[in-house]
Steps between C-alpha positions, in 0.01 A plus 500: 500500500467515878373229733330531835694365802246214536534393138877533515505276809297234320738506207802456729332209683415329171851538357664375821284186516547432129877510547479267800273247326709515183836435667524133388482610137786748543752228586425229242737426218744247366682462829186474716194280512190607314185607683236228516141516617587300811805709589319830447199380700727424794677837454189718504394368840753725674418824309129436558562455872702825498202675341270367771724627781561829321138590425353371826730751668454768235119501497421358842741479788671839457170688495330288766782485756811703419316820403316482832817454706415135580853378440488180708190375318662586168812291572295210639277501189807492277651209693180301453475602133861403422472169691178407321644598162812289552292196600281534190807543276667195657189285442465618140863416432438148634207434266608681185660278230879502477680635195562201269814664358673488839708182541614554857349242735295654778655482843323484830537835680640479850391714796776760447403540135132549590584762765728685259235489227229648723736759652617619159145520366379679813772761444390550138135538600597747770685705238193493274277611788745779587510613137120508493491712816763740365320549167159538664620747762687700237183515289296609802756769581493624142119520505500682833767741380303568181184564703692725740637707212157530342349609830784748554450637151124533554556667836748747351265582212208550738707720730631704207146547370391614846788748522414647160135533600619704800737708290246636252265652762804628688623683191155640427450612860823704504440653158144607581629664818741704290231607253268591788770734632543649152130587466522757780736739317481405130178335375616522135821314574300252706288421192814436296633288783185285492559443128859402569378274777271318257803414286690383804211282611475348154857380545441385857179312423593346164872495421606426855288183504771338289782319682759703302485831318759680285722722713430789262126483581569490871724807474234691301257424780750628758559822302126569479456435869790728595365780282161458664660530842715796395190719466428507873859554620564824691751748360765416757501127397759396242423200278783353289430210266734289289282235338697359208371312200619136507776412256380141463165324485432406862187368664437532873219442745264803495455759774823426686627860522177682574504416872844660538390812313176527696699468820732782389211739431325403820796545736734722298297819470428753773246780472726755671861371481747458212450154346645295218436178309757344262388211280730297278385194299698335222731223387836451669729207418216282366286574806193717543568750779253723679666742742300757697616748762275751674480725802328322783199636687330213681123517520336503839300208627169665404594498131386168352545587134626191322476294820873418471444193282702618199853402603378188681324378187804583289727282715258209475459537124875510447543185711244320284595639159878538524631263770876542519493733198451840658648739753273733693599770747258738670640687798517834674836680483490798732246747365463318169347173389682280252350218295667286234360208306727303266359219284 
């Protein structure tokens, strides 16, 4: 059974005050005097005054002055509060009946005794006020931290949703460009490619809406996409794939590898020069590894296919989904481009 922080705080306050008000009953026995109505009435005056100082600070002074950086007014208010409380306590002690079980004759307090009494009580009240401030400020910090985490979580979820909404049109845009190119020299294959595309879109639009998907499903999607792209490759382009079935049941965020593969087909294939693309995806030492290497033919500035958002979105998604739990490399190495993602 779980309790909210507010309810838990109330329980702690109640238990603490019960212990304080019940202290006289903890020390009675054969060797000590019994608790009488008169003695307990005189005892509870101090705990009640502690409660006044505590909750006036807890519910009033901390919020009104200290939270607004009005420190001088806060200390002045506490001085007046403590002084007034001590005067009231002193007057109550004068008029409350003495304990009839006490046989010690009352003695007249001298000036030094009065000063020591007020100084000692002032110190106790100051401790109570400080405890109230500490508890209240800690509670405020906890509430602010909880709100900050909730806002951070909401922001991350909203940003991730925005990135995924960008990813789906980006994927569709690149794939339709490929099918458009295929129509020119093989309409029959283009029709088959449209059918394959419908299966890919079913995964993108439905399965990928889940926060996690089985790795096996993601790899099937990658295989279908690669085969769709293989159709339009020129004869001088070499495509090597090593997409291994997972040995264990693993779930990952969807559509993490597609940006790397799209990037390889976009920049790794030339229409008139020898080209290659090597794709490896599988498990290695309890990690999911995607490693891609391709020949590199940068597009000119007039080519806006894909708009260059694929790798940028991937970095942002990884930062949100796998903070401190991934390694991502995407760099040019001479005439080749190398990308590796380890999760």
